[in-house]
C-alpha positions in Angstrom: 96.2 81.9 114.6 95.9 85.7 114.9 96.5 86.1 118.8 99.6 87.6 118.5 99.0 90.2 115.3 96.0 91.5 117.4 98.5 92.1 120.3 100.7 94.4 118.3 99.5 97.9 119.2 99.4 101.0 116.7 103.0 102.5 117.8 104.9 99.2 117.7 103.2 98.5 114.1 104.3 101.6 112.8 107.6 101.3 114.1 108.2 97.9 113.1 110.0 97.2 109.4 107.9 97.4 106.5 108.6 94.9 103.5 110.3 96.2 100.6 107.1 95.6 98.4 104.8 97.6 100.9 107.8 100.5 100.8 106.9 100.5 96.8 103.2 100.6 97.2 103.4 103.1 100.1 105.3 105.4 97.4 102.6 104.8 95.0 100.0 105.8 97.0 101.8 108.9 98.1 102.6 109.8 94.5 98.5 108.8 93.5 97.6 111.3 96.5 100.1 114.3 95.6 98.5 114.1 92.0 94.9 113.8 93.0 95.6 116.8 95.4 97.1 118.8 92.4 94.0 118.4 90.3 92.1 119.2 93.0 93.5 122.4 93.7 94.1 123.3 90.4 94.2 127.2 89.7 92.0 126.8 86.5 88.3 125.9 86.3 88.5 121.8 85.3 86.0 119.8 83.6 83.9 117.8 86.7 85.1 114.5 85.5 88.4 115.5 85.8 87.9 117.0 89.3 86.2 113.7 90.3 89.1 111.4 89.3 91.2 113.7 91.3 89.2 113.5 94.4 89.3 109.5 94.1 92.9 109.5 93.3 93.9 111.6 96.2 91.7 109.4 98.7 92.8 106.0 97.2 96.2 107.0 97.6 95.9 108.2 101.2 94.5 104.7 101.8 97.2 102.6 100.1 99.7 104.7 101.7 98.3 104.3 105.5 97.7 100.3 104.6 101.4 99.9 103.4 102.3 101.7 106.3 101.2 99.9 108.8 101.8 96.2 107.5 104.8 94.6 109.4 107.3 92.0 108.9 106.6 90.9 112.0 102.8 90.2 111.5 103.9 88.0 108.9 106.2 86.1 110.7 104.0 85.4 113.6 101.4 84.2 111.4 103.6 81.9 109.9 105.1 80.6 113.0 101.3 80.1 114.4 100.8 77.8 111.3 103.8 75.5 112.1 102.5 74.8 115.7 
């Protein structure tokens, strides 16, 4: 079932079209990463809780953006075609 998905290399996966939902999710992740990075690099002393939240936001935003970017329409179509066979 997942044989075709596993054969797609990373270059093809990045170049493949990304579904609209994941484009929106990618942009939200980029915004989260930017806000988290801004909090972490603020020129004033911030409370530890706020700095910790900023770090988590930066990491979570980066992960969401990376996963969303690598999600392709081809993989979804390939798995649904395999289910029919």
